[in-house]
C-alpha positions as CSV (number, residue, x, y, z in Angstrom):
1,M,27.4,-14.3,60.7
2,K,25.7,-17.2,59.0
3,N,22.3,-14.8,58.7
4,T,24.4,-12.1,57.8
5,F,26.0,-14.0,54.7
6,F,22.2,-15.0,53.6
7,L,20.9,-11.2,53.9
8,I,23.6,-9.9,51.7
9,A,23.3,-12.9,49.2
10,F,19.9,-12.3,49.4
11,L,20.1,-8.5,48.7
12,L,22.9,-9.0,45.6
13,V,20.1,-11.3,43.9
14,I,17.7,-8.6,44.4
15,C,19.9,-5.7,43.1
16,A,21.0,-8.3,40.1
17,A,17.2,-8.7,39.2
18,G,16.5,-5.2,39.4
19,Y,19.3,-4.1,37.3
20,S,18.3,-6.8,34.8
21,Q,14.9,-5.5,34.7
22,V,16.6,-2.0,34.1
23,E,18.4,-3.2,31.2
24,T,15.4,-4.5,29.8
25,I,13.4,-1.3,29.6
26,I,16.6,0.7,28.0
27,P,16.2,1.0,24.5
28,S,18.7,-0.1,22.4
29,D,21.0,2.5,20.3
30,K,19.0,1.9,17.4
31,P,16.2,-0.4,16.4
32,K,16.9,-4.3,16.1
33,L,14.2,-4.5,13.7
34,V,12.2,-2.5,11.9
35,V,8.6,-3.2,10.8
36,G,6.7,-1.5,8.3
37,I,2.9,-2.1,8.1
38,V,0.7,-1.0,5.5
39,V,-2.8,-1.4,5.1
40,E,-4.3,-1.0,1.5
41,Q,-6.9,1.5,1.2
42,M,-7.3,2.7,4.6
43,R,-8.6,6.2,4.7
44,Q,-7.6,8.1,7.8
45,D,-11.0,8.5,9.2
46,Y,-11.3,4.7,9.6
47,I,-9.6,4.9,13.0
48,E,-11.8,7.5,14.5
49,R,-15.0,6.2,12.8
50,F,-14.2,2.4,14.2
51,W,-12.5,3.3,17.6
52,D,-14.9,2.4,19.8
53,N,-15.2,-1.0,18.5
54,F,-11.1,-1.8,18.6
55,G,-9.9,-3.9,21.0
56,T,-7.1,-2.5,23.0
57,K,-4.2,-4.6,21.6
58,G,-4.3,-3.4,17.8
59,F,-4.8,0.0,16.5
60,K,-5.8,1.4,19.8
61,K,-2.7,0.3,21.3
62,L,-0.4,2.1,18.5
63,A,-2.2,5.2,18.7
64,I,-2.5,5.5,22.3
65,N,1.1,4.5,22.8
66,G,3.0,5.8,20.1
67,T,2.8,8.9,17.8
68,Y,-0.2,9.2,15.6
69,C,0.2,11.8,12.7
70,Q,-3.4,12.7,11.7
71,D,-2.7,14.7,8.6
72,A,-0.3,12.4,6.6
73,N,-1.0,12.7,3.0
74,F,0.5,11.7,-0.5
75,N,1.2,14.5,-2.8
76,Y,0.3,13.3,-6.2
77,S,-2.7,12.5,-8.3
78,L,-2.5,8.7,-9.5
79,T,-3.0,7.4,-5.7
80,Q,-2.8,3.8,-7.0
81,T,-1.4,0.6,-5.0
82,A,2.1,0.5,-6.3
83,P,3.0,4.1,-6.4
84,G,2.0,4.2,-2.6
85,Y,4.4,1.4,-1.6
86,A,7.1,3.4,-3.7
87,T,6.6,6.6,-2.2
88,I,6.8,5.1,1.4
89,V,10.2,3.4,0.9
90,T,12.0,5.7,-1.3
91,G,10.8,8.9,0.3
92,S,10.1,10.6,-3.2
93,E,7.3,11.3,-5.3
94,P,6.3,9.0,-8.2
95,S,7.7,11.5,-10.8
96,E,11.5,10.6,-9.0
97,H,11.0,6.8,-8.2
98,G,9.3,6.1,-11.4
99,I,6.4,4.0,-10.1
100,V,4.2,6.1,-11.4
101,S,1.0,3.6,-11.7
102,N,0.3,-0.1,-11.4
103,F,1.1,-0.6,-15.1
104,W,1.8,1.5,-18.1
105,F,1.5,1.6,-21.8
106,N,4.4,1.1,-23.8
107,P,4.3,2.8,-27.1
108,L,7.6,0.7,-28.5
109,T,5.7,-2.7,-27.7
110,G,1.9,-1.6,-28.5
111,R,1.4,-3.5,-24.8
112,K,0.8,-2.7,-21.2
113,E,3.3,-3.4,-18.9
114,T,3.1,-4.1,-15.0
115,C,5.2,-2.0,-12.6
116,I,7.0,-5.2,-11.5
117,E,7.3,-7.4,-14.6
118,D,10.8,-8.9,-15.5
119,I,10.7,-11.7,-17.6
120,R,14.6,-12.6,-17.0
121,Y,13.5,-14.4,-13.6
122,K,11.0,-17.3,-13.1
123,P,8.7,-17.9,-10.3
124,V,9.8,-19.8,-7.5
125,G,7.9,-22.0,-5.1
126,D,5.6,-23.8,-8.0
127,K,6.2,-23.5,-11.9
128,N,2.7,-22.9,-12.4
129,A,2.8,-19.6,-10.4
130,K,2.8,-16.2,-11.6
131,G,6.2,-14.7,-10.5
132,N,8.2,-13.2,-13.6
133,Y,8.9,-10.3,-11.4
134,S,11.5,-7.9,-9.9
135,P,12.0,-4.5,-8.7
136,K,14.0,-3.3,-11.6
137,N,11.6,-0.3,-12.4
138,I,11.9,1.5,-9.5
139,F,14.2,4.4,-10.1
140,S,15.7,4.7,-6.8
141,T,16.9,2.5,-4.1
142,T,15.0,2.4,-0.8
143,F,15.7,3.0,3.0
144,S,16.2,-0.8,3.9
145,D,18.7,-0.7,0.7
146,E,20.6,2.1,1.9
147,A,20.9,0.4,5.6
148,K,21.7,-3.1,4.2
149,L,24.5,-1.3,2.0
150,F,25.7,0.8,5.3
151,N,26.0,-2.3,7.2
152,R,27.9,-4.5,4.7
153,G,25.2,-6.7,4.0
154,N,24.3,-8.0,7.5
155,S,20.8,-6.6,7.7
156,K,17.9,-9.0,6.7
157,I,15.0,-7.6,4.9
158,I,11.9,-9.7,4.2
159,S,8.7,-8.5,2.7
160,I,5.4,-10.2,2.8
161,S,2.3,-9.4,1.0
162,L,-1.0,-11.3,-0.7
163,N,-0.3,-9.5,-3.9
164,P,3.2,-9.2,-5.5
165,E,3.4,-5.6,-5.9
166,G,3.5,-4.9,-2.3
167,A,6.0,-7.5,-1.4
168,I,8.6,-6.6,-4.3
169,I,8.2,-2.7,-3.7
170,S,8.3,-2.7,-0.1
171,G,11.5,-5.2,0.0
172,G,13.7,-2.9,-2.6
173,F,16.5,-4.3,-4.1
174,T,18.3,-5.8,-1.7
175,A,15.6,-7.8,0.0
176,D,16.7,-11.3,1.2
177,A,13.4,-12.5,0.2
178,A,9.9,-11.2,-1.2
179,Y,6.6,-13.7,-1.0
180,W,3.2,-13.3,-2.3
181,F,0.2,-15.5,-2.3
182,D,-0.7,-17.0,-5.5
183,Q,-4.0,-17.2,-6.3
184,E,-3.8,-20.1,-8.6
185,T,-1.8,-22.9,-6.1
186,G,-2.9,-21.3,-2.9
187,N,1.0,-21.2,-2.0
188,W,3.5,-18.6,-1.0
189,V,5.8,-17.9,-3.9
190,S,8.8,-15.8,-4.8
191,S,10.7,-15.1,-7.6
192,A,14.3,-16.1,-9.0
193,Y,15.6,-12.5,-8.5
194,Y,15.7,-13.6,-4.7
195,M,16.4,-17.0,-4.5
196,N,16.6,-20.6,-6.4
197,S,14.3,-22.5,-4.1
198,L,12.1,-21.9,-1.1
199,P,13.5,-21.9,2.4
200,T,12.3,-24.9,4.4
201,W,10.2,-22.9,6.5
202,V,8.1,-21.4,3.8
203,D,7.7,-25.1,2.3
204,T,6.5,-26.1,5.7
205,V,3.8,-23.1,5.7
206,N,2.8,-24.3,2.3
207,K,2.3,-27.6,3.0
208,K,-0.1,-26.8,6.0
209,K,-2.7,-26.0,3.2
210,M,-4.5,-23.3,5.4
211,P,-6.1,-21.4,2.4
212,D,-8.3,-25.0,2.0
213,E,-9.3,-24.6,5.8
214,Y,-10.1,-21.0,5.3
215,L,-12.2,-21.4,2.4
216,L,-14.6,-23.9,4.3
217,R,-15.6,-21.1,6.7
218,K,-18.1,-18.6,6.7
219,W,-18.0,-14.7,7.2
220,S,-20.4,-13.3,9.7
221,P,-20.6,-10.2,11.5
222,M,-18.1,-10.0,14.3
223,L,-20.5,-7.9,16.3
224,P,-24.4,-8.1,16.9
225,I,-25.5,-6.4,13.5
226,E,-27.4,-3.7,15.4
227,Q,-23.9,-2.3,16.7
228,Y,-22.5,-1.4,13.2
229,N,-23.8,2.3,13.5
230,E,-20.9,4.1,11.9
231,V,-22.2,2.7,8.4
232,L,-24.9,2.0,6.2
233,P,-27.2,-1.0,6.8
234,D,-26.1,-4.5,5.3
235,S,-28.8,-4.0,2.7
236,S,-27.3,-0.9,1.3
237,I,-28.2,-0.4,-2.4
238,Y,-24.7,1.0,-2.8
239,E,-22.5,-2.1,-2.8
240,F,-21.4,-4.1,-5.7
241,G,-20.6,-7.1,-3.7
242,I,-18.3,-10.1,-4.6
243,D,-18.7,-11.5,-8.0
244,G,-21.4,-8.7,-8.3
245,V,-23.8,-11.3,-6.4
246,Y,-22.9,-12.0,-2.8
247,K,-23.7,-8.4,-0.7
248,V,-25.2,-9.3,2.3
249,F,-24.0,-11.5,5.3
250,P,-23.3,-14.3,6.0
251,Y,-20.7,-15.1,3.2
252,I,-20.5,-19.1,2.9
253,Y,-17.2,-19.9,1.1
254,T,-18.1,-22.8,-0.3
255,D,-21.0,-21.1,-2.4
256,I,-18.9,-18.4,-3.8
257,T,-15.9,-20.7,-4.7
258,K,-18.5,-22.3,-7.2
259,T,-17.8,-19.2,-9.4
260,I,-14.6,-17.8,-8.5
261,Q,-12.1,-20.4,-9.3
262,G,-8.6,-21.1,-7.6
263,Y,-8.1,-19.2,-4.3
264,E,-8.9,-15.6,-5.4
265,L,-11.5,-15.5,-2.8
266,L,-8.9,-15.4,-0.1
267,T,-7.8,-12.0,-1.1
268,M,-11.4,-10.5,-0.6
269,I,-12.2,-12.4,2.9
270,P,-10.8,-11.4,6.4
271,E,-9.0,-14.7,6.7
272,G,-6.6,-13.3,3.9
273,N,-5.6,-10.8,6.7
274,T,-5.0,-13.5,9.0
275,H,-2.9,-16.0,6.5
276,T,-0.6,-12.6,5.8
277,T,-0.1,-12.4,9.7
278,D,0.4,-15.9,10.4
279,M,3.1,-15.9,7.5
280,A,4.8,-12.8,8.7
281,I,5.1,-14.5,12.1
282,A,6.4,-17.4,10.9
283,A,9.2,-15.4,9.2
284,L,10.1,-13.4,12.4
285,Y,10.9,-16.6,13.8
286,N,12.5,-18.8,11.4
287,E,14.6,-15.8,9.9
288,N,15.5,-14.9,13.7
289,L,14.7,-11.1,12.6
290,G,15.8,-8.6,15.4
291,M,18.3,-10.9,16.9
292,D,21.6,-9.1,16.6
293,D,23.0,-5.5,16.6
294,N,22.2,-5.2,12.8
295,T,18.9,-3.6,12.3
296,D,16.4,-6.3,10.0
297,F,13.3,-5.2,8.6
298,L,10.0,-6.8,8.2
299,F,7.5,-5.4,5.6
300,I,3.8,-6.7,6.2
301,N,1.4,-5.6,3.8
302,Y,-2.5,-6.2,4.1
303,T,-4.4,-6.3,0.9
304,V,-7.8,-7.5,1.5
305,S,-9.1,-4.0,2.5
306,E,-8.2,-2.7,-1.0
307,N,-10.7,-5.3,-2.9
308,I,-13.6,-5.2,-0.1
309,G,-13.1,-1.5,-0.2
310,K,-13.9,-1.4,-3.8
311,L,-16.6,-4.0,-3.8
312,Y,-18.4,-2.6,-1.1
313,G,-17.5,1.2,-0.4
314,P,-16.3,2.8,2.8
315,Q,-20.0,2.9,4.1
316,S,-20.3,-0.6,4.7
317,I,-20.7,-3.0,7.3
318,E,-18.0,-5.4,5.4
319,V,-15.4,-2.9,5.3
320,Q,-15.8,-1.8,9.1
321,D,-16.1,-5.7,10.1
322,L,-12.9,-6.2,8.1
323,F,-11.0,-3.7,10.4
324,L,-12.1,-5.1,13.6
325,R,-11.1,-8.2,12.5
326,L,-7.7,-7.1,11.3
327,D,-7.5,-5.2,14.5
328,A,-7.4,-8.3,16.4
329,D,-4.9,-9.6,14.0
330,L,-2.6,-6.8,14.6
331,G,-2.8,-7.0,18.4
332,H,-1.8,-10.7,17.8
333,L,1.4,-10.0,15.8
334,I,2.4,-7.0,18.1
335,E,2.1,-9.2,21.1
336,V,4.3,-11.9,19.5
337,I,7.0,-8.9,18.0
338,E,7.1,-7.4,21.5
339,E,7.6,-10.9,23.2
340,T,10.5,-12.0,20.4
341,V,12.0,-8.7,20.3
342,G,10.9,-6.5,22.9
343,K,9.1,-3.0,22.5
344,N,12.1,-1.0,23.3
345,N,14.0,-2.9,20.4
346,V,11.4,-2.6,17.7
347,L,10.3,0.2,15.5
348,I,6.8,-0.2,13.9
349,Y,5.2,2.4,11.7
350,L,1.6,1.8,10.1
351,T,0.1,3.3,7.4
352,S,-1.8,2.9,3.9
353,N,-1.1,3.1,0.3
354,H,-3.9,5.4,-0.3
355,G,-7.5,6.1,0.6
356,V,-10.8,5.8,-1.5
357,C,-13.5,7.6,-2.8
358,E,-17.1,7.6,-1.3
359,T,-19.4,5.8,-3.5
360,P,-20.8,8.2,-6.3
361,Q,-24.1,7.4,-6.1
362,Y,-24.4,7.8,-2.3
363,L,-22.9,11.2,-2.6
364,I,-25.5,12.1,-5.2
365,D,-28.4,11.0,-3.5
366,N,-27.1,12.9,-0.5
367,K,-27.1,15.9,-3.0
368,M,-23.4,16.2,-3.4
369,P,-21.0,16.6,-6.5
370,A,-20.3,13.3,-7.8
371,G,-20.4,11.0,-10.8
372,T,-19.2,8.2,-13.2
373,F,-16.6,9.0,-15.8
374,K,-17.6,7.1,-19.0
375,Q,-14.3,7.4,-20.4
376,H,-14.8,4.9,-23.0
377,Y,-17.3,6.9,-24.5
378,I,-15.4,10.2,-24.2
379,L,-12.5,8.4,-26.0
380,A,-14.7,7.5,-29.0
381,L,-15.9,11.1,-29.3
382,L,-12.1,12.2,-29.2
383,K,-11.1,9.8,-32.0
384,S,-14.1,10.8,-34.0
385,Y,-13.2,14.5,-33.8
386,L,-9.5,13.9,-34.5
387,K,-10.4,12.0,-37.7
388,A,-12.3,14.8,-38.7
389,V,-9.6,17.3,-37.9
390,Y,-6.6,15.4,-39.1
391,G,-7.9,12.4,-41.7
392,E,-8.1,9.0,-40.9
393,G,-5.7,7.4,-39.0
394,D,-5.1,5.7,-35.4
395,W,-4.3,9.0,-33.5
396,I,-4.7,7.5,-30.6
397,L,-2.7,4.5,-29.2
398,D,-4.2,3.8,-25.9
399,Y,-6.1,5.3,-22.7
400,S,-5.2,4.2,-19.3
401,N,-4.7,5.4,-16.3
402,N,-6.1,8.9,-16.4
403,Q,-3.8,9.4,-19.4
404,I,-3.9,9.5,-23.2
405,F,-1.0,8.2,-25.4
406,L,-0.9,9.6,-28.8
407,N,0.5,8.0,-32.1
408,K,3.5,10.2,-31.8
409,I,5.0,8.4,-35.1
410,L,1.7,9.2,-37.1
411,I,1.6,12.7,-35.7
412,E,5.4,13.7,-36.9
413,D,4.8,11.7,-40.3
414,S,1.9,14.0,-40.7
415,Q,4.1,17.3,-40.1
416,I,2.0,18.2,-37.0
417,P,4.0,19.8,-34.4
418,L,3.0,17.8,-31.1
419,A,2.5,20.5,-29.0
420,E,-0.1,21.7,-30.9
421,F,-1.8,18.4,-31.6
422,Q,-1.7,18.0,-27.8
423,E,-3.4,21.3,-27.1
424,R,-6.2,20.5,-29.6
425,V,-6.8,17.5,-27.8
426,I,-6.9,19.0,-24.4
427,S,-9.3,21.8,-26.0
428,F,-11.9,19.1,-26.8
429,I,-11.8,16.7,-24.0
430,I,-11.7,19.7,-21.1
431,N,-15.4,20.7,-21.3
432,S,-16.1,17.1,-20.7
433,T,-18.3,16.1,-18.0
434,G,-16.2,15.2,-15.2
435,I,-13.0,16.5,-15.9
436,S,-11.4,19.5,-13.6
437,N,-7.9,19.5,-15.2
438,A,-6.0,18.3,-18.4
439,I,-2.3,19.0,-18.7
440,S,0.2,17.6,-21.8
441,S,3.4,16.1,-21.1
442,N,4.9,19.3,-23.0
443,Q,3.2,21.6,-20.0
444,F,4.7,19.0,-17.7
445,Q,8.3,19.6,-18.9
446,N,8.2,23.2,-19.4
447,I,6.3,24.5,-16.5
448,I,6.7,23.7,-12.8
449,F,3.7,23.7,-11.1
450,R,3.8,24.9,-7.3
451,Q,0.6,24.1,-5.9
452,G,-3.2,22.6,-6.0
453,M,-4.0,19.8,-8.5
454,P,-1.5,20.6,-11.3
455,E,1.6,20.4,-8.8
456,K,0.0,16.9,-7.9
457,M,-0.3,15.8,-11.3
458,Q,3.2,16.5,-12.4
459,N,4.4,14.6,-9.4
460,S,2.7,12.0,-11.0
461,F,4.3,12.7,-14.4
462,S,7.5,10.6,-15.8
463,Q,9.0,11.3,-19.4
464,K,9.7,7.9,-19.6
465,R,6.2,6.4,-18.5
466,S,3.5,8.9,-18.4
467,G,1.1,9.9,-21.5
468,D,0.7,12.8,-23.5
469,I,-2.1,13.9,-21.8
470,M,-3.0,13.4,-18.5
471,I,-6.2,14.3,-17.0
472,S,-7.9,14.8,-13.4
473,L,-11.3,14.3,-12.6
474,K,-13.9,16.5,-10.5
475,A,-14.1,15.6,-6.9
476,G,-16.3,12.7,-6.2
477,W,-15.9,11.5,-9.9
478,I,-14.6,8.1,-10.5
479,E,-13.8,6.3,-13.8
480,D,-16.7,3.9,-15.1
481,V,-15.2,0.7,-13.2
482,P,-17.0,-2.9,-12.4
483,Y,-17.5,-2.3,-8.6
484,A,-18.7,0.2,-5.9
485,T,-16.2,2.8,-5.7
486,D,-12.3,3.6,-6.5
487,H,-9.4,5.9,-5.9
488,N,-6.6,7.4,-8.2
489,S,-7.3,11.0,-7.6
490,G,-5.2,13.8,-5.8
491,Y,-8.3,14.7,-3.3
492,K,-8.0,14.4,0.1
493,Y,-10.2,11.3,0.5
494,D,-7.6,9.6,-1.5
495,T,-4.4,11.2,-0.5
496,N,-4.8,11.6,3.7
497,V,-4.0,8.2,5.5
498,P,-3.2,7.4,9.0
499,L,0.5,7.1,10.1
500,I,1.5,6.0,13.4
501,W,4.9,5.3,15.0
502,Y,5.4,2.9,17.8
503,G,8.1,1.3,19.9
504,W,11.7,2.3,19.9
505,K,12.1,5.6,21.5
506,V,8.5,7.3,19.8
507,K,6.9,9.7,22.1
508,K,3.5,9.2,23.1
509,Q,1.8,11.7,21.3
510,N,-0.5,13.5,18.5
511,I,0.7,15.3,15.6
512,F,-1.4,17.5,13.7
513,R,0.6,19.3,11.1
514,E,0.3,18.4,7.6
515,I,3.1,15.4,7.0
516,N,4.6,14.3,3.4
517,M,4.7,10.4,2.8
518,T,7.9,11.1,1.6
519,D,8.9,11.8,5.2
520,I,8.9,8.2,6.4
521,A,12.0,7.0,4.6
522,P,14.5,10.0,5.7
523,T,12.9,9.7,9.3
524,I,13.9,6.1,9.4
525,S,17.4,6.7,8.0
526,M,18.0,9.5,10.4
527,I,17.5,7.3,13.5
528,L,19.8,4.2,11.9
529,G,22.4,6.9,11.1
530,T,22.4,5.6,7.4
531,P,22.1,7.6,4.1
532,A,18.8,8.2,2.7
533,P,17.6,7.0,-0.5
534,P,19.4,9.1,-2.9
535,A,16.2,10.3,-4.6
536,T,14.6,11.5,-1.3
537,T,12.6,14.5,-1.0
538,G,11.1,14.6,2.5
539,N,11.9,15.7,5.9
540,S,13.1,13.6,8.7
541,L,10.6,13.6,11.5
542,Q,12.6,14.5,14.6
543,D,10.0,15.4,16.8
544,V,8.5,11.7,16.6
545,F,11.3,10.5,18.8
546,N,12.8,11.0,22.5
547,N,16.3,12.3,22.3
548,R,18.8,9.9,21.3
């Protein structure tokens, strides 16, 4: 009898353990945590090109065990940093969400304004930090804003990035906190828009002074140099390098900081990504993200790839090595998230805010069409032409972001029809070397373009913030900039980025059809059962998930 009792007790324990295990592998009704990871300036082809040298816990784990969308694209022409972030979280084109570029010229003030500046709010964390920022310039709410509103404020939203644009725009209007790295102080800081003082845990992170320790290190290739067969040699002539001087391994940080002041160097080296990862993990633990039934949001934006990509180009060992090291950081991040929240309770998406052009000179040397657009030279010629036609006067107020801003007051006072003036400017510049399209604001407001580059240009146009004439350069062309290459076009190398879904009810599959990056926001709203952002033009990707 006693043996029977112990046998029954033993079986009950086994059954209870088995039942508990089944419970842990069943996904929750909706994700307890959504993690949005954006790797700046990550071309779609990087995953395939660097695949063999990736580990098993980062990019490969996401791509193999999740849904990998291999033809995800932005559908606008000014593929800059800030518009990409805004498109991802609002589900709309720049023409709708209003973040048409990183900054814009304001004809009323005669100055350029950054897309996040807001003098009403002071920096938090250090009085000397840069932090007069808020999300006020976004025209639409984001998917996390809508979810927080739906949950009566019970969702928590934390956004982290080395640059403030990524942190603020990703976090939206209702973020509990957006943190960015201040290059002067070396601290994580925020804005009074979110808080009056930094939480204790952020102060603790800052007091560790990890940036000081990082800048005592050096950057050497992670692999033997001969194994970097997917890119050009370290001695490549197509690289600009850090400060235009440092172009080959190893990079001794203490040597470089003699000329680059403050903590700016951390935004150009792999340790910047590690610092971002550590901050994200600290937020996960200290903010108890994903610990209740109200979905929380953690936005993690890796920005070093933007700076390294511009300085060295996509064919450099520096870019490949940076992504191999980021792969390790991602592996650590994913492991911590799964241990803390659970794979079946978290939804992760990984993507980028834009790609990048091959270094123009490299294309030219391989007999491919490319070039550098001398915008200052063309602008000088245009000014001379307009003076010859219309007489003396400052007819052009500014040129920036592939746009010409005309002096509308002078044009009106001179009784010249604005549309006529715009067309005369277009007729002059369209034959300039490197320009493929030039469209006026009058045309954007009166014609709906349905395809090709004109459609992408129109999706980057805002009546409130865009110039009078927008141009598009030919494929392979970039403006004359003080680094190796750039982005800011509607061509495939700038618009096509990776998009991987992983975790909560996500299928293991590859999707090869074309997907617009506006589809991310409504997809997340769909699985959360919350309203999509009001300006959303994208479609929900229902085939990413198993049936609910």
